VOMI-203200 format. One record per residue (C-alpha): residue in three letters; x, y, z; chain; residue number from 1. Coordinates in steps of 0.05 Angstrom, whole numbers. Layout:
<recs>
REC  resn       X       Y       Z  chain  resi
REC   ALA       X       Y       Z      A   NUM
...
</recs>
This chain:
<recs>
REC  resn       X       Y       Z  chain  resi
REC   MET    1987   -1771   -5563      A     1
REC   ASN    2044   -1744   -5600      A     2
REC   HIS    2053   -1671   -5628      A     3
REC   SER    2028   -1695   -5696      A     4
REC   GLU    1968   -1732   -5663      A     5
REC   ILE    1951   -1670   -5626      A     6
REC   SER    1955   -1622   -5683      A     7
REC   SER    1907   -1667   -5720      A     8
REC   PHE    1857   -1669   -5663      A     9
REC   ILE    1861   -1592   -5659      A    10
REC   TRP    1853   -1593   -5731      A    11
REC   GLY    1790   -1630   -5720      A    12
REC   THR    1756   -1567   -5689      A    13
REC   ALA    1747   -1549   -5762      A    14
REC   ASP    1686   -1598   -5764      A    15
REC   LEU    1653   -1558   -5713      A    16
REC   LEU    1659   -1489   -5753      A    17
REC   ARG    1647   -1514   -5827      A    18
REC   SER    1575   -1499   -5831      A    19
REC   SER    1578   -1434   -5798      A    20
REC   PHE    1653   -1408   -5822      A    21
REC   LYS    1689   -1408   -5886      A    22
REC   GLN    1752   -1445   -5895      A    23
REC   HIS    1796   -1385   -5893      A    24
REC   GLU    1767   -1369   -5824      A    25
REC   TYR    1785   -1431   -5790      A    26
REC   GLY    1859   -1407   -5772      A    27
REC   ASP    1832   -1340   -5743      A    28
REC   ILE    1794   -1384   -5689      A    29
REC   ILE    1834   -1448   -5682      A    30
REC   LEU    1906   -1415   -5674      A    31
REC   PRO    1887   -1365   -5615      A    32
REC   PHE    1850   -1418   -5577      A    33
REC   THR    1909   -1462   -5585      A    34
REC   VAL    1959   -1408   -5556      A    35
REC   MET    1905   -1392   -5502      A    36
REC   ARG    1899   -1467   -5477      A    37
REC   ARG    1978   -1473   -5478      A    38
REC   LEU    1982   -1407   -5437      A    39
REC   ASP    1922   -1435   -5388      A    40
REC   VAL    1958   -1507   -5374      A    41
REC   VAL    2025   -1469   -5361      A    42
REC   LEU    1992   -1425   -5304      A    43
REC   GLU    1944   -1481   -5277      A    44
REC   PRO    1988   -1502   -5227      A    45
REC   THR    2005   -1438   -5192      A    46
REC   LYS    1934   -1410   -5200      A    47
REC   LYS    1918   -1411   -5123      A    48
REC   ALA    1980   -1374   -5111      A    49
REC   VAL    1963   -1321   -5165      A    50
REC   LEU    1893   -1311   -5133      A    51
REC   GLU    1920   -1297   -5062      A    52
REC   VAL    1968   -1246   -5090      A    53
REC   ALA    1912   -1216   -5130      A    54
REC   ALA    1868   -1208   -5072      A    55
REC   LYS    1919   -1166   -5036      A    56
REC   SER    1920   -1092   -5041      A    57
REC   LEU    1986   -1074   -5069      A    58
REC   PRO    2017   -1018   -5112      A    59
REC   GLY    2017   -1026   -5185      A    60
REC   ALA    2094   -1043   -5208      A    61
REC   LEU    2099   -1085   -5139      A    62
REC   ARG    2031   -1119   -5155      A    63
REC   ASP    2058   -1138   -5225      A    64
REC   THR    2123   -1168   -5198      A    65
REC   MET    2089   -1209   -5141      A    66
REC   LEU    2038   -1234   -5194      A    67
REC   LYS    2096   -1259   -5232      A    68
REC   GLN    2133   -1288   -5179      A    69
REC   ALA    2069   -1329   -5159      A    70
REC   ALA    2060   -1354   -5227      A    71
REC   GLY    2132   -1376   -5233      A    72
REC   VAL    2132   -1344   -5307      A    73
REC   ASP    2136   -1276   -5335      A    74
REC   PHE    2062   -1270   -5342      A    75
REC   TYR    2000   -1288   -5305      A    76
REC   ASN    1920   -1292   -5303      A    77
REC   LYS    1887   -1258   -5243      A    78
REC   SER    1817   -1291   -5265      A    79
REC   GLU    1788   -1335   -5218      A    80
REC   PHE    1772   -1381   -5283      A    81
REC   THR    1814   -1432   -5320      A    82
REC   MET    1792   -1455   -5389      A    83
REC   ARG    1769   -1517   -5358      A    84
REC   GLY    1729   -1477   -5300      A    85
REC   LEU    1693   -1438   -5356      A    86
REC   LEU    1656   -1497   -5374      A    87
REC   SER    1615   -1502   -5307      A    88
REC   ASP    1578   -1441   -5335      A    89
REC   ALA    1552   -1455   -5402      A    90
REC   ASP    1503   -1395   -5406      A    91
REC   GLY    1553   -1346   -5379      A    92
REC   ILE    1611   -1370   -5428      A    93
REC   ARG    1616   -1313   -5468      A    94
REC   GLU    1620   -1262   -5410      A    95
REC   ASN    1666   -1304   -5370      A    96
REC   LEU    1715   -1322   -5428      A    97
REC   THR    1721   -1246   -5440      A    98
REC   LYS    1734   -1233   -5369      A    99
REC   TYR    1783   -1291   -5369      A   100
REC   VAL    1825   -1265   -5429      A   101
REC   THR    1823   -1188   -5406      A   102
REC   SER    1853   -1215   -5336      A   103
REC   PHE    1920   -1237   -5372      A   104
REC   SER    1977   -1197   -5361      A   105
REC   PRO    1993   -1134   -5402      A   106
REC   GLU    2045   -1178   -5444      A   107
REC   ILE    1998   -1228   -5463      A   108
REC   ALA    1939   -1177   -5473      A   109
REC   ASP    1979   -1154   -5543      A   110
REC   ILE    1980   -1227   -5569      A   111
REC   PHE    1907   -1232   -5562      A   112
REC   ASP    1896   -1164   -5593      A   113
REC   LYS    1930   -1187   -5652      A   114
REC   PHE    1887   -1252   -5657      A   115
REC   LYS    1826   -1201   -5655      A   116
REC   ILE    1803   -1250   -5598      A   117
REC   PHE    1737   -1207   -5575      A   118
REC   ASP    1716   -1212   -5650      A   119
REC   VAL    1726   -1287   -5650      A   120
REC   ILE    1690   -1298   -5583      A   121
REC   LYS    1628   -1254   -5611      A   122
REC   ASP    1625   -1293   -5676      A   123
REC   LEU    1631   -1366   -5645      A   124
REC   ASP    1576   -1341   -5589      A   125
REC   ASP    1532   -1317   -5645      A   126
REC   ASN    1536   -1382   -5675      A   127
REC   ASP    1523   -1420   -5612      A   128
REC   LEU    1598   -1454   -5617      A   129
REC   LEU    1635   -1420   -5568      A   130
REC   PHE    1624   -1468   -5512      A   131
REC   LEU    1636   -1531   -5559      A   132
REC   VAL    1703   -1498   -5581      A   133
REC   VAL    1723   -1486   -5503      A   134
REC   GLU    1706   -1553   -5488      A   135
REC   ARG    1745   -1585   -5545      A   136
REC   PHE    1809   -1549   -5528      A   137
REC   CYS    1793   -1573   -5454      A   138
REC   ASN    1789   -1648   -5481      A   139
REC   PRO    1828   -1691   -5430      A   140
REC   ARG    1857   -1730   -5491      A   141
REC   ILE    1898   -1673   -5509      A   142
REC   ASP    1952   -1646   -5462      A   143
REC   LEU    1990   -1584   -5478      A   144
REC   SER    2024   -1575   -5412      A   145
REC   PRO    2097   -1568   -5418      A   146
REC   THR    2114   -1638   -5386      A   147
REC   SER    2077   -1667   -5442      A   148
REC   ILE    2095   -1626   -5496      A   149
REC   SER    2164   -1588   -5504      A   150
REC   ASN    2170   -1519   -5529      A   151
REC   ALA    2199   -1546   -5598      A   152
REC   ASP    2142   -1596   -5608      A   153
REC   MET    2093   -1542   -5590      A   154
REC   GLY    2125   -1500   -5646      A   155
REC   ASP    2117   -1560   -5691      A   156
REC   ILE    2038   -1561   -5674      A   157
REC   TYR    2034   -1484   -5687      A   158
REC   GLU    2066   -1491   -5752      A   159
REC   GLU    2031   -1553   -5776      A   160
REC   LEU    1963   -1520   -5766      A   161
REC   ILE    1989   -1459   -5803      A   162
REC   ARG    2007   -1504   -5860      A   163
REC   ARG    1939   -1533   -5864      A   164
REC   PHE    1904   -1468   -5856      A   165
REC   SER    1949   -1442   -5915      A   166
REC   GLU    1933   -1501   -5955      A   167
REC   VAL    1852   -1497   -5949      A   168
REC   SER    1856   -1418   -5960      A   169
REC   ASN    1905   -1422   -6020      A   170
REC   GLU    1951   -1378   -5981      A   171
REC   THR    2031   -1382   -5987      A   172
REC   ALA    2052   -1424   -5931      A   173
REC   GLY    2120   -1412   -5946      A   174
REC   GLU    2116   -1340   -5918      A   175
REC   HIS    2104   -1372   -5848      A   176
REC   PHE    2150   -1424   -5831      A   177
REC   SER    2204   -1478   -5854      A   178
REC   PRO    2212   -1549   -5841      A   179
REC   ARG    2251   -1569   -5777      A   180
REC   ASP    2302   -1612   -5809      A   181
REC   GLY    2323   -1557   -5860      A   182
REC   LEU    2328   -1507   -5798      A   183
REC   ARG    2369   -1557   -5763      A   184
REC   LEU    2418   -1562   -5819      A   185
REC   ALA    2421   -1486   -5823      A   186
REC   ALA    2432   -1476   -5746      A   187
REC   GLU    2489   -1530   -5748      A   188
REC   LEU    2523   -1493   -5805      A   189
REC   LEU    2523   -1429   -5765      A   190
REC   VAL    2549   -1465   -5700      A   191
REC   VAL    2602   -1504   -5733      A   192
REC   GLY    2635   -1437   -5758      A   193
REC   SER    2634   -1412   -5689      A   194
REC   MET    2656   -1468   -5644      A   195
REC   ASP    2707   -1426   -5609      A   196
REC   GLU    2665   -1368   -5591      A   197
REC   LEU    2600   -1411   -5575      A   198
REC   SER    2634   -1457   -5526      A   199
REC   GLN    2663   -1402   -5485      A   200
REC   PRO    2629   -1408   -5408      A   201
REC   ASN    2569   -1366   -5395      A   202
REC   ARG    2567   -1339   -5463      A   203
REC   ILE    2516   -1290   -5483      A   204
REC   VAL    2489   -1308   -5558      A   205
REC   LYS    2450   -1254   -5595      A   206
REC   VAL    2411   -1285   -5659      A   207
REC   CYS    2356   -1253   -5694      A   208
REC   ASP    2305   -1272   -5751      A   209
REC   PRO    2276   -1216   -5789      A   210
REC   CYS    2228   -1260   -5820      A   211
REC   ALA    2210   -1295   -5761      A   212
REC   GLY    2142   -1328   -5770      A   213
REC   THR    2126   -1367   -5706      A   214
REC   GLY    2199   -1364   -5687      A   215
REC   GLY    2217   -1440   -5705      A   216
REC   ALA    2287   -1419   -5729      A   217
REC   LEU    2302   -1382   -5667      A   218
REC   THR    2278   -1443   -5626      A   219
REC   VAL    2323   -1490   -5668      A   220
REC   PHE    2385   -1449   -5663      A   221
REC   SER    2376   -1439   -5591      A   222
REC   ASP    2365   -1514   -5576      A   223
REC   CYS    2431   -1525   -5621      A   224
REC   VAL    2475   -1476   -5583      A   225
REC   ALA    2446   -1508   -5513      A   226
REC   GLU    2475   -1580   -5535      A   227
REC   ILE    2544   -1554   -5544      A   228
REC   ASN    2542   -1506   -5487      A   229
REC   PRO    2491   -1513   -5438      A   230
REC   GLN    2518   -1453   -5397      A   231
REC   ALA    2507   -1405   -5458      A   232
REC   THR    2448   -1357   -5453      A   233
REC   VAL    2418   -1346   -5520      A   234
REC   VAL    2382   -1277   -5534      A   235
REC   THR    2332   -1284   -5589      A   236
REC   TYR    2307   -1220   -5630      A   237
REC   ALA    2252   -1225   -5682      A   238
REC   GLN    2206   -1186   -5729      A   239
REC   GLU    2149   -1209   -5763      A   240
REC   ILE    2097   -1176   -5810      A   241
REC   ASN    2041   -1225   -5801      A   242
REC   GLY    1996   -1210   -5739      A   243
REC   GLN    1978   -1288   -5724      A   244
REC   SER    2049   -1311   -5732      A   245
REC   TYR    2078   -1251   -5693      A   246
REC   ALA    2029   -1269   -5633      A   247
REC   ILE    2048   -1343   -5636      A   248
REC   CYS    2125   -1322   -5635      A   249
REC   LYS    2109   -1276   -5576      A   250
REC   SER    2075   -1324   -5540      A   251
REC   ASP    2126   -1378   -5551      A   252
REC   THR    2185   -1327   -5526      A   253
REC   ILE    2151   -1312   -5464      A   254
REC   LEU    2135   -1388   -5448      A   255
REC   LYS    2206   -1400   -5456      A   256
REC   GLY    2225   -1346   -5411      A   257
REC   GLY    2251   -1299   -5468      A   258
REC   ASN    2245   -1224   -5470      A   259
REC   ILE    2184   -1206   -5513      A   260
REC   ALA    2204   -1135   -5521      A   261
REC   ASN    2252   -1167   -5573      A   262
REC   VAL    2192   -1191   -5617      A   263
REC   HIS    2172   -1137   -5659      A   264
REC   LEU    2113   -1133   -5710      A   265
REC   GLY    2121   -1101   -5777      A   266
REC   ASP    2151   -1097   -5848      A   267
REC   THR    2223   -1111   -5839      A   268
REC   LEU    2240   -1080   -5906      A   269
REC   ALA    2200   -1014   -5898      A   270
REC   ASP    2203   -1006   -5827      A   271
REC   ASP    2264   -1037   -5784      A   272
REC   GLN    2241   -1047   -5720      A   273
REC   MET    2313   -1054   -5691      A   274
REC   PRO    2351    -997   -5716      A   275
REC   GLY    2424    -996   -5692      A   276
REC   GLU    2421   -1071   -5666      A   277
REC   THR    2474   -1120   -5695      A   278
REC   PHE    2475   -1196   -5686      A   279
REC   GLY    2528   -1245   -5682      A   280
REC   TYR    2481   -1298   -5713      A   281
REC   GLN    2423   -1289   -5757      A   282
REC   ILE    2377   -1347   -5787      A   283
REC   SER    2318   -1333   -5833      A   284
REC   ASN    2275   -1361   -5889      A   285
REC   PRO    2248   -1300   -5926      A   286
REC   PRO    2191   -1308   -5974      A   287
REC   TYR    2206   -1334   -6044      A   288
REC   GLY    2191   -1296   -6105      A   289
REC   VAL    2146   -1244   -6069      A   290
REC   ASP    2144   -1174   -6098      A   291
REC   TRP    2164   -1118   -6055      A   292
REC   LYS    2114   -1061   -6078      A   293
REC   LYS    2082   -1046   -6009      A   294
REC   SER    2157   -1029   -5986      A   295
REC   GLN    2179    -999   -6048      A   296
REC   ALA    2173    -928   -6033      A   297
REC   ALA    2209    -935   -5965      A   298
REC   VAL    2262    -979   -5989      A   299
REC   LYS    2277    -936   -6049      A   300
REC   LYS    2284    -873   -6006      A   301
REC   GLU    2329    -908   -5960      A   302
REC   HIS    2373    -932   -6019      A   303
REC   ASP    2377    -863   -6052      A   304
REC   GLU    2385    -820   -5994      A   305
REC   LEU    2432    -864   -5952      A   306
REC   GLY    2466    -907   -5997      A   307
REC   TYR    2517    -953   -5961      A   308
REC   ALA    2501    -921   -5896      A   309
REC   GLY    2430    -951   -5905      A   310
REC   ARG    2421   -1027   -5915      A   311
REC   PHE    2399   -1024   -5988      A   312
REC   GLY    2467    -989   -6018      A   313
REC   ALA    2487   -1045   -6061      A   314
REC   GLY    2429   -1046   -6103      A   315
REC   LEU    2354   -1059   -6113      A   316
REC   PRO    2330   -1123   -6144      A   317
REC   ARG    2270   -1129   -6193      A   318
REC   ILE    2204   -1111   -6160      A   319
REC   SER    2178   -1179   -6171      A   320
REC   ASP    2228   -1212   -6116      A   321
REC   GLY    2256   -1180   -6053      A   322
REC   GLN    2297   -1241   -6032      A   323
REC   LEU    2363   -1204   -6038      A   324
REC   LEU    2333   -1141   -6002      A   325
REC   PHE    2327   -1187   -5941      A   326
REC   VAL    2399   -1208   -5949      A   327
REC   GLN    2420   -1139   -5948      A   328
REC   HIS    2382   -1122   -5891      A   329
REC   MET    2414   -1182   -5852      A   330
REC   VAL    2487   -1161   -5879      A   331
REC   ALA    2474   -1095   -5851      A   332
REC   LYS    2450   -1123   -5785      A   333
REC   MET    2520   -1164   -5777      A   334
REC   ARG    2558   -1155   -5716      A   335
REC   THR    2624   -1119   -5739      A   336
REC   PRO    2690   -1156   -5746      A   337
REC   GLU    2717   -1112   -5694      A   338
REC   ASP    2664   -1136   -5641      A   339
REC   GLY    2672   -1207   -5661      A   340
REC   GLY    2637   -1215   -5727      A   341
REC   GLY    2575   -1241   -5753      A   342
REC   ARG    2546   -1306   -5788      A   343
REC   ILE    2486   -1311   -5827      A   344
REC   ALA    2441   -1370   -5856      A   345
REC   VAL    2387   -1353   -5900      A   346
REC   PHE    2342   -1397   -5943      A   347
REC   LEU    2334   -1372   -6015      A   348
REC   ASN    2307   -1401   -6075      A   349
REC   GLY    2352   -1405   -6141      A   350
REC   SER    2337   -1336   -6166      A   351
REC   PRO    2387   -1298   -6128      A   352
REC   LEU    2440   -1341   -6156      A   353
REC   PHE    2433   -1316   -6228      A   354
REC   THR    2380   -1274   -6243      A   355
REC   GLY    2399   -1206   -6273      A   356
REC   ALA    2447   -1190   -6322      A   357
REC   ALA    2516   -1145   -6308      A   358
REC   GLY    2495   -1077   -6281      A   359
REC   SER    2426   -1106   -6254      A   360
REC   GLY    2406   -1093   -6184      A   361
REC   GLU    2410   -1171   -6171      A   362
REC   SER    2483   -1174   -6202      A   363
REC   GLU    2506   -1111   -6164      A   364
REC   ILE    2486   -1143   -6098      A   365
REC   ARG    2520   -1204   -6113      A   366
REC   ARG    2577   -1162   -6133      A   367
REC   HIS    2581   -1129   -6067      A   368
REC   LEU    2571   -1193   -6028      A   369
REC   LEU    2627   -1227   -6063      A   370
REC   GLN    2676   -1170   -6069      A   371
REC   HIS    2669   -1161   -5994      A   372
REC   ASP    2684   -1234   -5985      A   373
REC   LEU    2617   -1246   -5945      A   374
REC   VAL    2595   -1311   -5978      A   375
REC   ASP    2624   -1367   -5940      A   376
REC   ALA    2583   -1426   -5970      A   377
REC   ILE    2518   -1443   -6008      A   378
REC   VAL    2485   -1510   -6001      A   379
REC   ALA    2434   -1539   -6050      A   380
REC   MET    2379   -1571   -6013      A   381
REC   PRO    2337   -1631   -6041      A   382
REC   ASN    2278   -1613   -6084      A   383
REC   ASP    2205   -1628   -6053      A   384
REC   PHE    2235   -1606   -5982      A   385
REC   PHE    2194   -1548   -5968      A   386
REC   PHE    2117   -1550   -5947      A   387
REC   ASN    2093   -1503   -6004      A   388
REC   THR    2143   -1516   -6057      A   389
REC   GLY    2179   -1568   -6095      A   390
REC   ILE    2228   -1522   -6133      A   391
REC   ALA    2299   -1518   -6117      A   392
REC   THR    2327   -1482   -6053      A   393
REC   TYR    2389   -1465   -6022      A   394
REC   ILE    2421   -1445   -5954      A   395
REC   TRP    2469   -1383   -5960      A   396
REC   VAL    2525   -1378   -5904      A   397
REC   LEU    2553   -1311   -5897      A   398
REC   ASP    2608   -1289   -5853      A   399
REC   ASN    2645   -1228   -5843      A   400
REC   THR    2705   -1252   -5808      A   401
REC   LYS    2724   -1325   -5845      A   402
REC   GLU    2774   -1366   -5818      A   403
REC   PRO    2842   -1361   -5857      A   404
REC   ARG    2832   -1421   -5905      A   405
REC   ARG    2763   -1397   -5927      A   406
REC   LYS    2784   -1328   -5939      A   407
REC   GLY    2772   -1300   -6012      A   408
REC   LYS    2737   -1368   -6026      A   409
REC   VAL    2664   -1394   -6035      A   410
REC   GLN    2645   -1466   -6020      A   411
REC   LEU    2588   -1496   -6064      A   412
REC   ILE    2557   -1563   -6031      A   413
REC   ASN    2512   -1605   -6071      A   414
REC   ALA    2465   -1637   -6020      A   415
REC   ASN    2407   -1638   -6069      A   416
REC   GLY    2415   -1720   -6073      A   417
REC   ILE    2425   -1726   -5997      A   418
REC   PHE    2356   -1741   -5963      A   419
REC   ARG    2303   -1796   -5943      A   420
REC   LYS    2239   -1806   -5973      A   421
REC   MET    2178   -1785   -5921      A   422
REC   ARG    2131   -1840   -5912      A   423
REC   LYS    2076   -1791   -5917      A   424
REC   SER    2077   -1724   -5953      A   425
REC   LEU    2064   -1659   -5917      A   426
REC   GLY    2038   -1612   -5970      A   427
REC   SER    2098   -1609   -6024      A   428
REC   LYS    2146   -1636   -5976      A   429
REC   ARG    2163   -1706   -5991      A   430
REC   ASN    2236   -1708   -5973      A   431
REC   GLU    2269   -1699   -5908      A   432
REC   PHE    2340   -1704   -5872      A   433
REC   THR    2359   -1754   -5824      A   434
REC   ASP    2405   -1735   -5765      A   435
REC   GLU    2459   -1773   -5802      A   436
REC   GLN    2454   -1738   -5865      A   437
REC   ILE    2455   -1669   -5829      A   438
REC   SER    2520   -1691   -5802      A   439
REC   GLN    2548   -1715   -5865      A   440
REC   ILE    2530   -1644   -5897      A   441
REC   VAL    2560   -1607   -5841      A   442
REC   ALA    2626   -1651   -5846      A   443
REC   LEU    2626   -1630   -5923      A   444
REC   TYR    2628   -1560   -5897      A   445
REC   GLU    2680   -1573   -5852      A   446
REC   ALA    2725   -1614   -5895      A   447
REC   PHE    2723   -1552   -5940      A   448
REC   GLU    2775   -1566   -5997      A   449
REC   ASP    2787   -1637   -5975      A   450
REC   ALA    2712   -1651   -5989      A   451
REC   ASP    2684   -1706   -6037      A   452
REC   PRO    2686   -1667   -6101      A   453
REC   LYS    2627   -1698   -6129      A   454
REC   LEU    2588   -1663   -6070      A   455
REC   SER    2633   -1599   -6052      A   456
REC   LYS    2675   -1551   -6099      A   457
REC   VAL    2712   -1490   -6072      A   458
REC   PHE    2723   -1433   -6116      A   459
REC   GLU    2755   -1360   -6110      A   460
REC   ASN    2702   -1300   -6110      A   461
REC   ASP    2726   -1276   -6177      A   462
REC   ASP    2711   -1341   -6211      A   463
REC   PHE    2636   -1319   -6206      A   464
REC   GLY    2653   -1253   -6243      A   465
REC   TYR    2650   -1236   -6312      A   466
REC   ALA    2651   -1174   -6354      A   467
REC   THR    2594   -1164   -6403      A   468
REC   VAL    2626   -1132   -6468      A   469
REC   ASP    2595   -1103   -6534      A   470
REC   VAL    2623   -1139   -6595      A   471
REC   ARG    2619   -1098   -6655      A   472
REC   ARG    2629   -1112   -6731      A   473
REC   PRO    2632   -1065   -6786      A   474
REC   GLU    2585   -1045   -6835      A   475
REC   TYR    2607   -1055   -6914      A   476
REC   ASP    2588   -1017   -6974      A   477
REC   GLU    2564   -1043   -7039      A   478
REC   ASN    2641   -1055   -7061      A   479
REC   GLY    2653   -1098   -6997      A   480
REC   PHE    2691   -1040   -6961      A   481
REC   PRO    2682   -1028   -6890      A   482
REC   VAL    2645    -961   -6878      A   483
REC   ARG    2677    -910   -6837      A   484
REC   THR    2661    -839   -6807      A   485
REC   ALA    2694    -775   -6828      A   486
REC   ARG    2743    -788   -6777      A   487
REC   GLY    2764    -857   -6799      A   488
REC   LYS    2721    -897   -6748      A   489
REC   LEU    2688    -956   -6769      A   490
REC   VAL    2615    -952   -6775      A   491
REC   PRO    2585   -1016   -6736      A   492
REC   ASP    2534   -1058   -6769      A   493
REC   LYS    2471   -1055   -6720      A   494
REC   SER    2441   -1119   -6741      A   495
REC   LYS    2508   -1156   -6721      A   496
REC   ASN    2515   -1126   -6651      A   497
REC   ASP    2531   -1178   -6599      A   498
REC   THR    2551   -1189   -6524      A   499
REC   GLU    2601   -1228   -6494      A   500
REC   ASN    2609   -1250   -6422      A   501
REC   ILE    2683   -1252   -6413      A   502
REC   PRO    2706   -1284   -6343      A   503
REC   LEU    2744   -1239   -6299      A   504
REC   THR    2796   -1293   -6290      A   505
REC   GLU    2808   -1296   -6363      A   506
REC   ASP    2855   -1248   -6408      A   507
REC   VAL    2804   -1210   -6452      A   508
REC   ASP    2852   -1213   -6515      A   509
REC   GLU    2861   -1290   -6507      A   510
REC   TYR    2787   -1300   -6498      A   511
REC   MET    2774   -1257   -6561      A   512
REC   ALA    2823   -1293   -6602      A   513
REC   ARG    2791   -1363   -6581      A   514
REC   GLU    2720   -1349   -6575      A   515
REC   VAL    2704   -1290   -6627      A   516
REC   LEU    2751   -1282   -6677      A   517
REC   PRO    2758   -1345   -6713      A   518
REC   TYR    2682   -1333   -6727      A   519
REC   ALA    2685   -1260   -6739      A   520
REC   PRO    2755   -1236   -6753      A   521
REC   ASP    2732   -1163   -6765      A   522
REC   ALA    2701   -1159   -6693      A   523
REC   TRP    2725   -1112   -6637      A   524
REC   ILE    2701   -1094   -6569      A   525
REC   GLU    2668   -1022   -6564      A   526
REC   PRO    2688    -998   -6497      A   527
REC   ARG    2624    -977   -6452      A   528
REC   LYS    2623    -912   -6414      A   529
REC   GLN    2598    -899   -6346      A   530
REC   LYS    2531    -864   -6345      A   531
REC   LYS    2519    -807   -6302      A   532
REC   GLY    2492    -824   -6228      A   533
REC   GLN    2517    -901   -6239      A   534
REC   MET    2562    -936   -6194      A   535
REC   LEU    2574    -997   -6241      A   536
REC   GLU    2643   -1024   -6241      A   537
REC   LEU    2672   -1028   -6315      A   538
REC   ARG    2731   -1074   -6330      A   539
REC   ASP    2762   -1094   -6397      A   540
REC   GLY    2713   -1048   -6433      A   541
REC   GLY    2653   -1085   -6405      A   542
REC   THR    2606   -1078   -6345      A   543
REC   VAL    2623   -1127   -6288      A   544
REC   GLY    2571   -1176   -6266      A   545
REC   TYR    2572   -1235   -6217      A   546
REC   GLU    2531   -1296   -6224      A   547
REC   ILE    2533   -1368   -6186      A   548
REC   PRO    2511   -1421   -6236      A   549
REC   PHE    2512   -1474   -6182      A   550
REC   THR    2480   -1532   -6227      A   551
REC   ARG    2531   -1521   -6282      A   552
REC   TYR    2589   -1536   -6229      A   553
REC   PHE    2551   -1601   -6212      A   554
REC   TYR    2530   -1621   -6280      A   555
REC   GLU    2550   -1694   -6301      A   556
REC   TYR    2544   -1709   -6375      A   557
REC   THR    2510   -1777   -6385      A   558
REC   PRO    2535   -1803   -6451      A   559
REC   LEU    2483   -1834   -6500      A   560
REC   ARG    2478   -1908   -6504      A   561
REC   PRO    2506   -1938   -6568      A   562
REC   SER    2451   -1939   -6626      A   563
REC   THR    2467   -2015   -6631      A   564
REC   GLU    2442   -2026   -6564      A   565
REC   ILE    2378   -1979   -6578      A   566
REC   LEU    2364   -2020   -6637      A   567
REC   ALA    2367   -2085   -6604      A   568
REC   GLU    2321   -2060   -6550      A   569
REC   ILE    2270   -2041   -6603      A   570
REC   ARG    2275   -2106   -6641      A   571
REC   GLU    2268   -2143   -6571      A   572
REC   LEU    2200   -2098   -6559      A   573
REC   GLU    2177   -2110   -6628      A   574
REC   ALA    2186   -2186   -6624      A   575
REC   GLY    2147   -2185   -6558      A   576
REC   ILE    2091   -2145   -6582      A   577
REC   ALA    2087   -2192   -6646      A   578
REC   GLU    2083   -2252   -6603      A   579
REC   LYS    2027   -2222   -6557      A   580
REC   LEU    1983   -2205   -6619      A   581
REC   GLN    1996   -2275   -6650      A   582
REC   ARG    1972   -2304   -6581      A   583
REC   ALA    1916   -2260   -6586      A   584
REC   GLY    1901   -2286   -6656      A   585
REC   LEU    1905   -2214   -6689      A   586
</recs>
């Protein structure tokens, strides 16, 4: 069975649960048993050796070390049972399974604690389902051993299950995982910009995902690095807020021989679990359009008290969407240029490109990113690409040590039309990338200014900037004369107040002469003043803002067909309808 067939078989466990549990509870049961079975088959070949060590009287630290050596991995289970062995005593299944779970090494105990496994065991036993569930996971039809299912495929199984559980319980699946083909593109974009560093012998590469889910992005990045440099050591770091996803990420990390001390549970925005850490690489898919009310107090405190010494100095976006907070968090975690610099690939929806007027939190964050030359490239993804949404999504590539030809510039790549239709949809995902299409997009990135102009455009950072100015027109008296104050200043007519967004790359007087004065020759710009406590940038009498109107740059005008052609088509349709009516005798 391939991993898709295995995930379908595991999902079929829901048929056993249907009469006794609600749909939203299926994942709480099936996911921990999937993890348990994976750990069980990994340990099965060394079970005898582990039991021999467990029978010896040894000091605690030495005992733990020798048990791991006997197991051949960084964890063990010193119970005499295997999951398959539990089936030999149906009446004692609850007691024996409990003993089996508590016999795992401490590294694994935390994983099952987050799954609330003992509550799950009790509930299954109370409904006479515990034996049947264990039996199903031990079915010889499914082989979850590493020799049959790679870590990458096992990750796909976990995430396919989470997607299905999220759908039946109406949860937001996008908070948990991303499609592997999208992650592959993001990873390759990170790697291709650092080939000199990553290809060095015996390189140690630190990569972090602050919204790790089950750890899929970290796995894909690690595999990508291994392909170009098998001697490189990729050290992964993760933080995840969802207990189940954290537990899976942690189990996946230990199965791959990673350091599970680098996997953290908690709210990334409110409680950074890796203070002081910086990374050469970061890859993540934070939740789209999810409010940050729960994190608001901690985030605002850090913003107010620490400013740029903290993570959120550039600004705070509206409470309904925290995507740009995650971006700021990742920027704060970039390895400094002095230490080699950092690169980021982060998935965002369209909102961070343009939401928020000049002076808003979103605009100020964009201003900070662009004025500090951190935005390297933005890639528009195909619609209907993610499992939980069909909306437009983008990969932002950030870099604090750009190569010379890219300094001061941003590359926009329109990959919206580069995809293959899937034979079978998975949730909202109907489109996918082939390996060749991923290579095509990466080639566009590498070509930079020489790339196909229909698919790639390069801009100066200031091309995205503008100054919002207040345009005023005078109030007139009954005689048609402009009203003035006692000091002779024109009194503006409030009903005619307006604003203009003047590109930073344009001369203000030339803009006014071309766009405003021909239609309102009496208009003038009323200079804005910095309010107390504000840190907004003012230029040309207005507030500086930044937006990236991605779709506007790639818009292609389709001219209307000639009216004679449309009329001829209408007449042809009328003639056809008349002929059909005549044949019908009407």
